[in-house]
Every structure is written in C-alpha cells, then in structure tokens.
N, CA, C and O of each residue as an XYZ file, in Angstrom:
904
protein
N     126.315     36.301    -34.359
C     126.035     35.164    -33.489
C     127.230     34.930    -32.738
O     128.443     35.081    -32.879
N     126.230     34.402    -31.686
C     126.794     34.730    -29.940
C     128.803     33.855    -30.520
O     129.372     33.411    -31.518
N     129.014     34.066    -29.298
C     130.205     32.650    -29.583
C     130.450     31.453    -28.626
O     131.191     31.774    -27.697
N     130.003     30.065    -28.592
C     130.187     29.469    -27.949
C     131.068     29.555    -26.580
O     132.054     30.278    -26.436
N     130.724     29.002    -25.966
C     131.631     28.827    -24.697
C     132.614     27.782    -24.975
O     133.684     28.029    -24.419
N     132.612     26.655    -25.675
C     133.637     25.359    -26.190
C     134.492     26.147    -27.311
O     135.507     25.627    -27.775
N     134.053     27.404    -27.724
C     135.196     28.100    -28.980
C     136.078     28.729    -27.898
O     137.257     28.572    -28.216
N     135.943     29.400    -26.706
C     136.276     30.377    -25.920
C     138.169     29.758    -25.683
O     138.093     28.641    -25.171
N     138.912     29.953    -25.791
C     140.404     29.910    -24.982
C     139.921     28.733    -23.810
O     138.838     28.789    -23.228
N     140.692     27.931    -23.646
C     140.602     26.805    -22.318
C     140.523     27.728    -20.874
O     139.702     27.591    -19.968
N     141.961     28.987    -20.983
C     141.790     29.784    -19.964
C     140.401     30.955    -19.284
O     140.005     31.493    -18.250
N     140.117     30.813    -20.713
C     138.464     31.724    -20.603
C     137.254     30.952    -20.373
O     136.167     31.529    -20.353
N     137.344     29.756    -20.205
C     136.322     28.673    -19.950
C     135.808     28.520    -18.703
O     136.518     27.780    -18.021
N     134.727     28.985    -18.070
C     134.119     28.919    -16.223
C     135.243     27.836    -15.661
O     136.210     27.872    -14.901
N     134.494     26.762    -16.547
C     134.868     25.054    -15.726
C     135.975     25.129    -15.343
O     136.295     24.986    -14.163
N     136.979     25.434    -16.544
C     138.259     24.989    -16.817
C     138.436     25.824    -15.865
O     138.611     25.184    -14.829
N     138.497     27.332    -15.621
C     139.121     28.395    -14.689
C     139.129     28.184    -13.453
O     140.061     28.358    -12.667
N     137.259     27.501    -13.096
C     137.089     26.840    -11.634
C     138.671     25.685    -11.274
O     139.470     25.686    -10.338
N     138.568     24.938    -12.356
C     139.836     24.053    -12.442
C     140.936     23.862    -12.181
O     141.462     22.844    -11.731
N     141.404     24.917    -12.469
C     142.766     25.540    -12.216
C     142.524     26.242    -11.593
O     143.172     25.820    -10.635
N     142.004     27.232    -11.190
C     142.441     28.060    -10.572
C     141.302     28.444     -8.574
O     141.443     29.202     -7.614
N     140.595     27.649     -8.880
C     139.287     27.923     -7.881
C     138.252     28.229     -8.055
O     138.159     28.599     -9.225
N     137.020     28.329     -7.372
C     136.498     28.831     -7.161
C     136.132     30.711     -7.228
O     135.338     31.439     -7.824
N     137.059     30.844     -6.399
C     136.805     32.331     -6.144
C     137.753     33.188     -7.170
O     137.991     34.384     -7.004
N     138.275     32.381     -8.285
C     139.064     33.035     -9.493
C     138.212     33.634    -10.579
O     138.643     34.259    -11.548
N     136.622     33.301    -10.232
C     135.588     33.084    -10.979
C     134.530     34.691    -10.708
O     133.954     35.090     -9.696
N     134.635     35.280    -12.091
C     133.767     36.562    -11.689
C     132.173     35.942    -11.755
O     131.786     34.855    -12.184
N     131.298     37.237    -11.071
C     130.053     36.280    -10.627
C     129.126     35.640    -11.664
O     128.180     34.933    -11.317
N     129.419     35.905    -12.959
C     128.577     35.880    -14.263
C     129.490     34.024    -14.807
O     129.083     33.039    -15.423
N     130.529     34.318    -14.287
C     131.263     32.820    -14.743
C     130.451     31.589    -13.804
O     129.951     30.536    -14.200
N     130.524     32.124    -12.499
C     129.852     31.583    -11.464
C     128.163     30.881    -11.764
O     127.688     29.761    -11.581
N     127.600     32.198    -12.314
C     126.396     31.649    -13.047
C     126.234     30.842    -14.048
O     125.264     30.108    -14.237
N     127.343     30.979    -14.824
C     127.393     30.365    -16.124
C     127.309     28.881    -15.975
O     126.660     27.975    -16.497
N     128.244     29.000    -15.034
C     128.369     27.071    -14.544
C     126.921     26.249    -14.376
O     126.511     25.171    -14.808
N     126.293     27.407    -13.444
C     124.811     26.202    -13.174
C     123.835     26.068    -14.151
O     123.024     25.144    -14.207
N     123.965     27.438    -15.281
C     123.034     27.095    -16.319
C     123.139     26.114    -17.093
O     122.261     25.305    -17.395
N     124.307     26.163    -17.463
C     125.518     24.948    -18.130
C     125.559     25.301    -19.367
O     126.641     25.517    -19.913
N     124.137     25.442    -20.150
C     123.902     25.926    -21.353
C     123.399     27.315    -21.197
O     123.238     27.754    -20.059
N     122.992     28.439    -22.797
C     122.607     29.734    -22.698
C     121.599     29.544    -23.824
O     121.523     28.341    -24.076
N     120.613     30.437    -24.773
C     120.054     29.871    -25.499
C     120.614     31.143    -27.255
O     121.542     31.934    -27.426
N     119.576     30.733    -28.046
C     119.731     31.218    -29.205
C     120.421     32.167    -29.272
O     119.647     33.065    -28.940
N     121.798     32.826    -29.568
C     122.099     33.783    -30.245
C     123.023     34.561    -28.465
O     123.322     35.730    -28.220
N     123.208     33.302    -27.600
C     123.920     33.813    -26.540
C     124.102     32.514    -25.222
O     123.278     31.904    -24.541
N     125.453     32.496    -25.297
C     125.854     31.727    -24.735
C     125.413     31.789    -22.706
O     124.795     32.693    -22.143
N     125.855     30.822    -22.215
C     125.519     30.485    -20.728
C     126.501     32.046    -20.391
O     125.952     33.129    -20.192
N     127.566     31.900    -20.391
C     128.475     33.130    -20.182
C     127.771     34.045    -19.874
O     127.659     34.589    -18.776
N     126.971     34.381    -21.381
C     125.845     35.743    -21.573
C     124.999     35.754    -21.087
O     124.602     36.898    -20.864
N     124.335     34.922    -20.704
C     123.471     35.019    -20.046
C     123.227     34.983    -18.716
O     122.303     35.517    -18.103
N     124.424     34.090    -18.170
C     124.451     34.816    -16.655
C     124.565     36.538    -16.523
O     123.772     37.165    -15.821
N     125.622     37.175    -17.270
C     125.260     38.414    -16.672
C     124.240     39.189    -17.546
O     124.379     40.393    -17.759
N     123.199     38.452    -18.051
C     121.926     39.301    -18.741
C     121.125     39.072    -16.819
O     120.703     39.968    -16.089
N     121.187     37.538    -16.537
C     120.469     37.684    -15.635
C     120.763     38.268    -13.966
O     119.924     38.433    -13.080
N     122.430     38.529    -13.908
C     122.953     39.538    -12.776
C     122.088     40.649    -13.389
O     121.061     41.020    -12.820
N     122.546     41.233    -14.665
C     121.945     42.938    -14.640
C     120.760     43.042    -14.350
O     120.534     44.147    -13.857
N     119.610     42.205    -14.449
C     117.807     42.305    -14.574
C     118.029     42.266    -13.288
O     118.351     43.392    -12.909
N     118.009     41.437    -12.359
C     118.200     40.776    -10.756
C     118.784     41.570    -10.020
O     118.518     41.592     -8.818
N     120.058     42.712    -10.771
C     120.729     43.524     -9.345
C     122.054     43.009     -8.827
O     122.858     43.665     -8.166
N     122.172     41.831     -9.187
C     123.745     41.027     -8.991
C     123.425     39.715     -8.449
O     122.386     39.201     -8.865
N     123.940     39.244     -7.823
C     123.676     37.855     -7.421
C     122.679     37.942     -6.280
O     121.868     37.019     -6.360
N     122.484     38.684     -5.322
C     121.910     38.960     -4.066
C     120.518     38.642     -4.532
O     119.844     37.651     -4.251
N     120.137     39.918     -5.487
C     119.006     39.484     -6.466
C     118.646     38.610     -6.747
O     117.632     38.227     -6.163
N     119.167     37.845     -7.683
C     119.349     36.684     -8.634
C     119.229     35.091     -7.417
O     118.552     34.082     -7.217
N     119.665     35.364     -7.232
C     119.328     34.156     -5.826
C     117.533     34.194     -5.332
O     116.702     33.285     -5.312
N     117.408     35.833     -4.930
C     115.763     35.531     -3.926
C     114.865     36.342     -4.818
O     113.910     37.051     -4.500
N     115.741     35.905     -6.853
C     114.145     36.846     -7.339
C     112.929     35.452     -7.219
O     113.287     34.274     -7.212
N     111.757     35.819     -7.148
C     110.778     34.887     -7.514
C     110.936     34.054     -8.760
O     111.814     34.224     -9.606
N     109.894     33.042     -8.783
C     109.849     32.097     -9.495
C     109.645     32.408    -10.780
O     110.275     32.247    -11.826
N     108.048     33.160    -10.296
C     107.670     33.808    -11.820
C     108.720     34.502    -12.525
O     108.955     33.893    -13.568
N     109.491     35.581    -12.383
C     110.607     36.269    -12.974
C     111.165     35.549    -13.309
O     110.797     35.464    -14.481
N     111.920     34.818    -13.157
C     113.043     33.618    -13.362
C     112.552     33.021    -14.315
O     113.024     33.046    -15.452
N     111.376     32.308    -13.913
C     110.647     31.186    -15.591
C     110.300     32.591    -16.569
O     110.173     32.445    -17.785
N     110.209     33.491    -16.144
C     109.785     34.482    -17.706
C     111.009     34.603    -18.346
O     110.647     35.000    -19.454
N     112.195     34.525    -18.383
C     113.665     34.864    -18.862
C     113.752     33.847    -19.451
O     113.663     32.714    -18.977
N     113.980     34.230    -20.820
C     113.543     33.259    -22.161
C     115.573     32.316    -21.798
O     116.764     32.590    -21.652
N     114.778     31.399    -21.834
C     115.955     30.332    -21.573
C     116.531     29.050    -20.152
O     117.258     28.063    -20.034
N     115.512     30.022    -19.227
C     115.488     29.613    -17.937
C     113.633     28.733    -17.438
O     112.499     29.207    -17.365
N     114.157     27.419    -17.221
C     112.946     26.841    -17.275
C     113.077     26.557    -15.687
O     113.854     27.148    -14.937
N     111.945     25.290    -15.230
C     111.943     24.569    -14.220
C     113.264     24.557    -13.628
O     113.620     25.231    -12.662
N     114.161     23.498    -14.481
C     115.016     23.498    -13.608
C     116.207     24.016    -13.636
O     117.025     23.572    -12.832
N     116.467     24.708    -14.240
C     117.480     25.885    -14.234
C     117.118     26.749    -12.887
O     118.001     27.074    -12.094
N     115.921     27.045    -12.728
C     115.559     27.679    -11.315
C     115.444     26.401    -10.201
O     115.751     26.724     -9.054
N     115.144     25.359    -10.351
C     115.620     24.673     -9.600
C     116.640     24.944     -8.833
O     116.591     25.276     -7.649
N     118.032     24.739     -9.822
C     119.237     24.711     -9.348
C     119.512     26.429     -8.820
O     120.097     26.413     -7.737
N     119.364     27.200     -9.086
C     119.556     28.716     -8.153
C     118.688     28.234     -7.202
O     119.299     28.340     -6.139
N     117.833     27.864     -7.038
C     116.795     27.768     -5.709
C     117.826     26.714     -4.788
O     117.811     27.052     -3.604
N     118.766     25.449     -5.073
C     119.297     25.242     -4.248
C     120.262     25.582     -3.886
O     120.774     25.089     -2.881
N     121.023     26.872     -4.838
C     122.388     27.203     -3.822
C     121.644     27.696     -2.990
O     121.700     26.836     -2.111
N     120.845     28.619     -2.548
C     120.405     29.619     -1.795
C     120.191     28.386     -0.899
O     120.692     28.628      0.199
N     119.718     27.327     -0.933
C     119.041     26.926      0.626
C     120.455     26.450      0.942
O     120.982     26.828      1.988
N     121.112     25.628      0.086
C     122.612     25.269      0.507
C     123.852     25.860      0.697
O     125.017     25.467      0.762
N     123.059     27.287      0.792
C     124.413     28.818      1.852
C     123.639     28.456      2.752
O     124.163     27.761      3.623
N     121.980     28.800      2.921
C     121.214     28.835      4.702
C     121.368     27.751      4.879
O     121.596     27.739      6.089
N     121.416     26.783      4.558
C     121.713     25.226      5.856
C     123.292     25.678      6.243
O     123.424     25.981      7.429
N     124.288     25.751      5.566
C     125.683     25.825      5.694
C     125.434     27.134      6.737
O     125.244     26.789      7.903
N     125.414     28.271      6.533
C     124.856     29.310      7.416
C     124.124     28.572      9.299
O     124.351     29.121     10.377
N     123.446     27.524      9.139
C     122.490     27.444     10.128
C     123.700     26.527     10.913
O     124.107     26.669     12.067
N     124.073     25.676     10.025
C     124.602     24.526     10.699
C     125.887     24.834     12.437
O     126.215     23.998     13.279
N     126.220     26.131     12.359
C     127.519     26.668     13.881
C     126.471     27.223     14.137
O     126.902     27.965     15.020
N     125.281     27.492     14.059
C     124.007     28.247     14.879
C     123.984     26.880     15.278
O     124.640     26.991     16.314
N     123.707     25.702     15.203
C     123.032     24.984     16.262
C     124.245     24.559     16.396
O     124.543     23.770     15.499
N     125.240     24.797     17.302
C     126.810     24.537     17.687
C     126.943     25.682     18.827
O     127.288     25.322     19.952
N     126.762     26.617     18.652
C     127.192     27.704     19.190
C     125.956     28.304     19.557
O     124.841     28.084     19.083
N     126.446     29.451     20.876
C     125.294     30.418     21.476
C     125.024     31.626     20.192
O     125.698     32.189     19.330
N     123.851     31.619     20.588
C     123.597     32.398     19.056
C     123.628     34.243     20.063
O     123.880     35.292     19.471
N     123.439     34.195     20.975
C     123.354     35.302     21.897
C     125.017     35.626     22.165
O     125.233     36.719     22.688
N     126.058     34.884     21.893
C     127.384     35.221     22.039
C     128.126     35.750     20.239
O     129.191     36.308     19.973
N     126.956     35.245     19.294
C     127.569     35.085     17.997
C     126.523     36.160     16.958
O     125.698     35.830     16.106
N     126.914     37.442     17.394
C     125.307     37.794     16.766
C     125.744     38.234     15.367
O     124.758     38.540     14.698
N     126.831     38.357     14.745
C     127.054     38.522     13.352
C     126.842     36.897     12.501
O     126.589     36.866     11.296
N     126.967     35.824     13.206
C     126.725     34.700     12.521
C     125.000     35.011     12.054
O     124.814     34.998     10.837
N     124.037     35.223     12.742
C     122.699     35.462     13.523
C     122.446     36.805     12.079
O     121.547     37.063     11.278
N     123.419     37.194     12.306
C     123.021     38.611     11.117
C     123.285     38.194      9.518
O     122.393     38.633      8.792
N     124.427     37.363      8.748
C     124.191     37.053      8.156
C     123.582     35.626      7.505
O     123.664     35.496      6.284
N     122.907     34.440      8.391
C     122.261     33.763      7.804
C     120.992     34.511      7.978
O     120.303     34.446      6.960
N     120.426     35.244      9.000
C     119.163     36.395      8.250
C     119.191     36.988      7.101
O     118.203     36.996      6.367
N     120.243     37.523      6.811
C     120.283     38.449      5.569
C     120.255     37.688      4.687
O     119.151     37.906      4.187
N     120.729     36.900      4.111
C     120.628     35.635      3.384
C     119.316     34.952      2.954
O     118.860     34.633      1.856
N     118.864     34.841      4.258
C     117.185     34.170      4.249
C     116.183     34.933      3.622
O     115.389     34.513      2.779
N     116.258     36.089      4.079
C     114.922     37.304      4.372
C     115.481     37.911      3.926
O     115.411     37.441      2.790
N     116.187     38.838      3.841
C     117.018     39.796      3.417
C     116.581     40.845      2.585
O     116.270     42.033      2.672
N     116.715     39.604      1.423
C     116.519     40.178      0.006
C     115.290     40.023     -0.796
O     115.094     40.224     -1.994
N     114.338     39.529      0.352
C     113.209     39.291     -0.086
C     112.632     40.603     -1.174
O     113.351     41.600     -1.248
N     111.467     40.566     -1.910
C     110.599     42.031     -1.592
C     109.411     41.639     -1.259
O     108.424     42.147     -1.792
N     109.334     40.896     -0.541
C     108.068     40.992      0.347
C     107.664     40.774      1.853
O     107.184     39.755      2.352
N     107.952     41.897      2.423
C     107.669     41.222      3.738
C     107.717     39.644      4.405
O     107.087     38.785      3.789
N     108.509     39.205      5.750
C     108.439     38.143      5.748
C     109.457     38.212      7.344
O     110.485     38.804      7.672
N     108.593     37.352      7.964
C     108.309     37.579      9.602
C     109.121     36.214     10.059
O     108.560     35.118     10.060
N     109.988     36.326     10.304
C     110.320     34.692     10.985
C     110.835     34.733     12.495
O     111.239     35.761     13.039
N     110.773     33.595     13.042
C     111.517     33.042     14.137
C     112.252     32.287     14.481
O     112.263     31.289     13.760
N     113.177     32.259     15.594
C     114.614     31.468     15.407
C     114.168     31.227     16.839
O     114.107     32.050     17.753
N     113.769     29.497     16.854
C     113.262     28.766     18.400
C     114.657     28.171     19.134
O     115.224     27.225     18.588
N     115.181     28.716     20.331
C     116.302     28.114     20.846
C     116.102     27.680     22.352
O     115.279     28.098     23.166
N     117.531     26.291     22.558
C     117.506     26.008     23.534
C     117.769     26.314     24.689
O     117.280     27.443     24.666
N     118.315     26.157     26.098
C     118.522     26.946     27.047
C     119.658     27.081     27.440
O     120.109     27.566     28.478
N     120.451     26.317     25.956
C     121.872     26.932     26.024
C     122.028     27.983     24.938
O     123.144     28.283     24.516
N     120.748     28.626     24.419
C     120.186     29.320     23.462
C     121.376     29.455     21.624
O     121.857     30.358     20.940
N     121.326     27.988     21.604
C     121.330     27.121     20.613
C     120.390     26.887     19.665
O     119.418     26.549     20.340
N     119.938     26.839     18.071
C     119.147     26.935     17.511
C     118.803     25.645     17.448
O     119.551     24.671     17.536
N     117.285     25.679     17.245
C     116.464     23.950     17.343
C     115.911     23.991     16.322
O     116.119     22.996     15.628
N     115.036     25.001     15.742
C     114.348     25.244     14.519
C     114.300     26.688     13.897
O     114.557     27.605     14.678
N     114.070     26.938     12.885
C     113.940     28.801     12.067
C     112.529     28.021     10.722
O     112.176     27.195      9.881
N     112.281     29.316     11.633
C     110.422     29.020     10.874
C     110.065     30.324     10.540
O     109.973     31.221     11.378
N     109.801     30.505      9.008
C     108.397     32.004      8.097
C     107.433     31.706      9.320
O     107.222     30.745     10.061
N     107.029     32.784      9.195
C     105.435     32.668     10.233
C     104.499     33.825      9.567
O     103.280     33.660      9.585
N     104.905     34.667      9.145
C     103.840     35.448      8.542
C     104.724     36.621      7.286
O     105.764     37.262      7.435
N     103.844     36.533      6.163
C     104.639     37.252      4.700
C     103.332     38.062      4.925
O     102.203     37.687      5.242
N     104.047     39.785      4.555
C     102.986     40.766      4.030
C     103.345     41.973      5.454
O     103.813     41.758      6.572
N     102.940     43.090      4.871
C     103.927     44.652      5.811
C     103.247     43.657      7.345
O     102.337     42.828      7.366
N     104.168     44.195      8.534
C     103.819     44.306      9.401
C     102.202     45.300     10.278
O     101.662     45.461     11.372
N     102.093     45.665      8.936
C     101.441     47.214      8.980
C      99.543     46.519      8.628
O      98.465     46.974      9.011
N      99.874     45.261      7.742
C      98.892     44.857      7.072
C      98.733     43.343      7.274
O      97.676     42.867      6.861
N      99.682     42.455      7.886
C      99.638     41.539      8.409
C      99.629     41.107     10.042
O     100.562     41.100     10.846
N      98.152     40.736     10.220
C      98.124     40.505     11.859
C      99.445     39.454     12.366
O      99.666     38.356     11.856
N     100.254     40.079     13.496
C     101.353     39.093     14.465
C     100.588     38.480     14.940
O      99.605     39.175     15.199
N     100.437     37.161     15.319
C      99.336     36.733     16.756
C     100.680     36.248     17.270
O     101.549     35.621     16.664
N     100.652     36.698     18.576
C     101.697     36.120     19.406
C     100.879     35.093     19.778
O     101.670     34.480     20.494
N      99.906     34.485     19.810
C      99.407     33.298     20.593
C      99.960     32.164     19.519
O     100.217     31.026     19.911
N     100.145     32.608     17.962
C     100.864     31.350     16.932
C     102.797     31.407     17.410
O     103.219     30.255     17.512
N     103.630     32.220     17.617
C     104.526     32.194     18.170
C     104.909     31.574     19.080
O     106.061     31.141     19.109
N     103.764     31.313     20.362
C     104.040     31.018     21.710
C     103.777     29.448     21.141
O     104.731     28.693     20.947
N     102.640     29.115     20.942
C     102.642     27.794     20.012
C     103.550     26.790     19.194
O     103.666     25.567     19.272
N     104.016     27.519     18.566
C     105.244     26.930     17.995
C     106.172     26.959     19.520
O     106.345     25.919     20.155
N     106.684     28.203     19.950
C     107.940     27.840     20.699
C     107.799     26.896     22.251
O     108.569     26.680     23.188
N     106.840     26.627     22.025
C     106.332     25.212     22.624
C     106.040     24.217     22.207
O     105.479     23.401     22.938
N     106.309     23.945     20.931
C     105.998     22.796     19.988
C     107.207     21.949     19.607
O     107.127     20.832     19.095
N     108.349     22.602     19.911
C     109.808     22.839     19.758
C     110.430     23.346     21.369
O     111.150     24.332     21.212
N     110.368     23.081     22.296
C     110.251     22.646     23.381
C     110.967     24.004     23.804
O     111.375     23.869     24.958
N     111.273     25.278     23.288
C     111.706     26.746     23.397
C     112.042     27.410     24.622
O     111.131     27.871     25.309
N     113.461     27.534     25.046
C     113.315     28.235     25.720
C     113.533     29.947     25.590
O     113.055     30.754     26.387
N     114.266     30.249     24.541
C     114.186     31.662     23.442
C     113.474     31.546     22.335
O     112.917     30.521     21.944
N     113.485     32.671     21.779
C     113.312     33.105     21.010
C     113.828     34.468     20.474
O     113.920     35.450     21.210
N     114.287     34.490     18.657
C     114.722     35.314     18.227
C     113.871     35.623     16.986
O     113.883     34.861     16.019
N     113.100     36.792     17.016
C     112.263     37.203     15.944
C     112.749     38.408     15.026
O     113.228     39.442     15.491
N     112.514     38.076     13.218
C     113.126     38.937     12.226
C     112.137     39.110     11.543
O     111.329     38.201     11.349
N     111.976     40.587     10.930
C     111.337     40.508      9.919
C     112.216     41.660      8.712
O     112.997     42.362      9.354
N     112.250     41.955      7.338
C     112.474     42.246      6.711
C     112.073     43.655      6.090
O     110.934     44.007      5.785
N     113.025     44.245      5.991
C     111.997     45.594      5.267
C     112.740     45.694      3.801
O     113.929     45.984      3.677
N     111.793     45.392      2.650
C     112.364     45.419      1.731
C     112.644     47.064      0.576
O     112.978     47.159     -0.605
N     112.288     48.198      1.713
C     112.321     49.680      1.374
C     114.091     49.506      1.400
O     114.576     50.137      0.460
N     114.996     48.900      2.135
C     116.312     48.502      1.922
C     116.890     49.560      3.691
O     117.996     49.740      4.199
N     115.371     50.037      4.122
C     115.938     50.744      5.424
C     115.822     50.012      6.332
O     114.734     49.502      6.601
N     117.179     49.729      7.187
C     117.190     48.621      8.675
C     116.957     49.453      9.717
O     117.621     49.510     10.751
N     115.668     50.324      9.333
C     115.455     50.678     11.030
C     113.669     50.381     11.262
O     112.963     50.305     10.257
N     113.121     50.246     12.499
C     112.263     49.651     12.989
C     110.844     51.345     12.819
O     110.937     52.558     13.009
N     109.855     50.505     12.429
C     108.453     51.821     12.565
C     107.756     51.587     13.897
O     107.529     50.481     14.388
N     107.434     52.815     14.437
C     106.148     52.340     15.587
C     105.470     51.303     15.580
O     104.858     51.140     16.635
N     105.266     50.243     14.549
C     104.688     49.296     14.517
C     105.560     48.279     15.145
O     105.500     47.586     16.160
N     106.256     48.416     14.329
C     107.566     46.795     14.860
C     108.159     47.417     17.097
O     108.755     46.755     17.948
N     107.811     48.299     17.137
C     107.867     48.505     18.267
C     107.019     48.174     19.003
O     107.522     47.721     20.032
N     105.615     48.158     19.022
C     104.591     47.259     19.671
C     104.755     45.985     18.966
O     104.952     45.089     19.787
N     104.750     45.706     18.167
C     105.045     44.092     18.256
C     105.642     43.359     18.667
O     105.179     42.221     18.726
N     107.388     43.702     19.319
C     108.308     43.531     19.872
C     107.458     43.466     21.456
O     107.710     42.618     22.312
N     106.786     44.175     21.550
C     106.217     44.394     23.351
C     105.717     43.051     23.657
O     106.076     42.190     24.460
N     104.469     43.147     22.485
C     103.068     42.095     22.092
C     103.856     40.816     22.582
O     103.651     40.048     23.522
N     104.912     40.869     21.525
C     105.169     38.950     21.748
C     106.849     39.083     22.688
O     107.665     38.166     22.588
N     107.015     39.797     23.177
C     107.679     40.001     24.541
C     107.511     39.755     25.838
O     108.360     39.384     26.649
N     106.116     40.030     26.038
C     105.137     39.956     27.282
C     104.488     38.452     26.896
O     104.625     37.599     27.772
N     103.812     38.061     25.695
C     103.100     37.098     25.230
C     104.573     35.713     25.778
O     104.393     34.841     26.629
N     105.461     35.860     25.241
C     106.294     34.758     25.356
C     106.645     34.828     27.293
O     106.683     33.831     28.014
N     106.859     36.270     27.755
C     106.808     36.349     29.188
C     106.136     35.130     30.097
O     106.584     34.230     30.807
N     105.073     35.499     29.770
C     103.884     34.701     29.785
C     104.239     32.903     30.404
O     104.036     32.265     31.437
N     104.764     32.700     29.271
C     105.548     31.299     29.193
C     106.594     31.050     30.048
O     107.152     29.962     29.907
N     106.978     31.765     30.865
C     108.836     31.627     30.771
C     109.655     31.795     29.630
O     110.771     31.341     29.884
N     109.588     32.236     28.519
C     110.738     32.199     27.259
C     110.585     33.744     26.766
O     109.769     34.610     26.454
N     111.797     33.489     26.906
C     112.467     34.415     26.806
C     112.994     35.085     25.505
O     114.048     34.742     24.971
N     112.088     36.177     24.985
C     112.937     37.385     23.766
C     113.805     37.926     23.994
O     113.944     38.926     24.698
N     114.909     37.031     23.128
C     116.235     37.735     23.192
C     115.940     38.855     22.278
O     116.007     39.860     22.985
N     115.640     39.209     21.035
C     115.838     39.800     20.126
C     115.170     39.885     19.427
O     114.274     39.056     19.263
N     115.379     41.266     18.491
C     113.993     41.800     17.355
C     114.639     42.227     16.424
O     114.972     43.371     16.734
N     115.110     41.912     15.208
C     116.267     42.046     14.085
C     115.430     42.550     13.015
O     114.371     41.938     12.874
N     115.662     43.585     12.173
C     115.022     44.493     11.217
C     116.467     43.952     10.126
O     117.679     44.022     10.335
N     115.800     43.497      9.117
C     116.667     42.558      7.821
C     116.963     43.927      6.639
O     115.979     44.619      6.377
N     117.734     44.129      6.248
C     118.150     44.282      4.599
C     118.994     43.674      4.380
O     119.704     43.102      5.206
N     119.143     43.660      2.748
C     119.841     42.907      2.388
C     121.712     43.452      2.848
O     122.678     42.719      2.634
N     121.790     44.573      3.356
C     123.558     44.694      4.133
C     123.379     45.406      5.233
O     124.327     45.995      5.752
N     121.949     45.456      5.813
C     121.916     45.990      7.027
C     121.197     45.026      7.938
O     120.347     44.354      7.353
N     121.361     44.749      9.495
C     120.301     44.499     10.650
C     120.332     45.214     11.841
O     121.352     45.304     12.523
N     119.081     45.817     12.178
C     118.731     46.759     13.360
C     118.774     45.804     14.186
O     118.537     44.720     13.653
N     118.968     45.765     15.201
C     118.526     44.912     16.519
C     117.727     45.462     18.001
O     118.113     46.276     18.840
N     117.019     45.006     17.956
C     116.339     45.855     19.655
C     117.296     45.816     20.754
O     117.677     46.726     21.490
N     117.654     44.405     20.712
C     118.763     44.315     22.099
C     119.722     45.246     21.916
O     119.940     46.119     22.756
N     120.453     45.125     20.672
C     121.489     45.448     21.004
C     121.831     47.083     20.831
O     122.877     47.733     20.854
N     120.073     47.493     20.603
C     119.765     49.233     21.053
C     119.296     49.615     22.378
O     118.787     50.710     22.614
N     119.467     48.743     23.195
C     119.270     48.232     24.203
C     117.475     48.467     24.711
O     117.084     48.920     25.787
N     116.652     48.001     23.567
C     115.290     48.296     23.143
C     114.382     47.080     23.817
O     113.167     47.260     23.895
N     114.962     45.842     24.304
C     114.621     44.865     25.038
C     114.807     45.082     26.400
O     114.511     44.204     27.211
C-alpha cells in the first residue's frame, strides 16, 4: 500500500519543502506532484508524478504530451491535463513578454528558448511564424501548418496575408523536427527561398528560418543562408 504524502515527514512533503526552501529545491517529480495535488489508489501524487515523467521522458515530454495520451493515464482526467497545459502556456507567454520589448534580431537566444518551448517538443511537425514590427519586436506568433513540410503544402500567400493583416515589417518562420535532428532538409531550403521571395514582393523581410528540436536550433540567417 502506498504511503500518503500527508504521512511523510514535513521535510519530505513537496508543499512544505517549497514553502521552506523555494521551488528550486524541489525535484521534478515533486513539482509535478504539486500540480496533481492527489494520486490514485495505491499511488500517491509523488509516485504518480514520477510515473508520468518516466512515461513521457521527463518534464519536456510531459508538458508537450498529446491530450489523448495524458488522459489515458490512470488518475489523469481533464482537470489535471488542463493544469499541466496551463503551466506550459504560462511559461510560453512569460518567454514572449521580453520579445515584445526587445529587437529579436539582437536577442537570438530569447527566440531560440521561446521556440524550443513552443514547438520543439512536439511529435508532429509544426510550422510557425513570428510577425515583427519595423523595430523587430514581436507583434504576433501563430502556428500556420501542421505536418511534414514534405507532405503539407506551405503556402507563401497565406503567410503574406497574415503578415499584412498584422502590419508586420519582418517575419521569422520556424518549424520543428520531431526526429531530434536540427538540420534542414533540401525541402526546408526550398521553402525558405519561396517564402523569402513572396514576402520580398511586399517589402516584408524574412529575417530567419529556424529548425527547432528540444535541445537545438538551426538558424538559416546564422549560417548565412538568407
């Protein structure tokens, strides 16, 4: 029979540990346990948190896990899934805030962190755009297409329409590689040139195309390919 968290010594309880020493003192499973708040029969919240981390390959995998897979875990319903999804969205919005105040071309590490969190861990290829003003500050971020670039048509017209709707002066596009390899394919190179040409006709600059994974980012601009 599993030990209840309430029966653990105070120093071993996640909430008390956080209040005493701060959130940085907690292990990943302890932080997840605080989100879950309760476990299931035979498995307390701390054990359930560790089970989730093991199942999805750590925090990043858990935060990006599809809703269907999460809801299939015994003890996780819609409410717990919503809380986990909310944490990811809060983190993404927190990373977006400085991008609305800083020139993104001057802060490539901020853009990379944001994109890794937003799309880097997805198991489905996602194509996204960051729309920028004339000082290269973030106006709007949006997912445009889902699916492999080899299978999903990337329509320059749709990106141009979106950029015009937000009165963007420049655009950064990005897509993730679920394989974990942040190296562009020949198709990625072709898409980059098509988008650059289409936006250029409207006097909108394509600043960069980034290929993103959980832990790495490839920059076309950084490699001199734009």
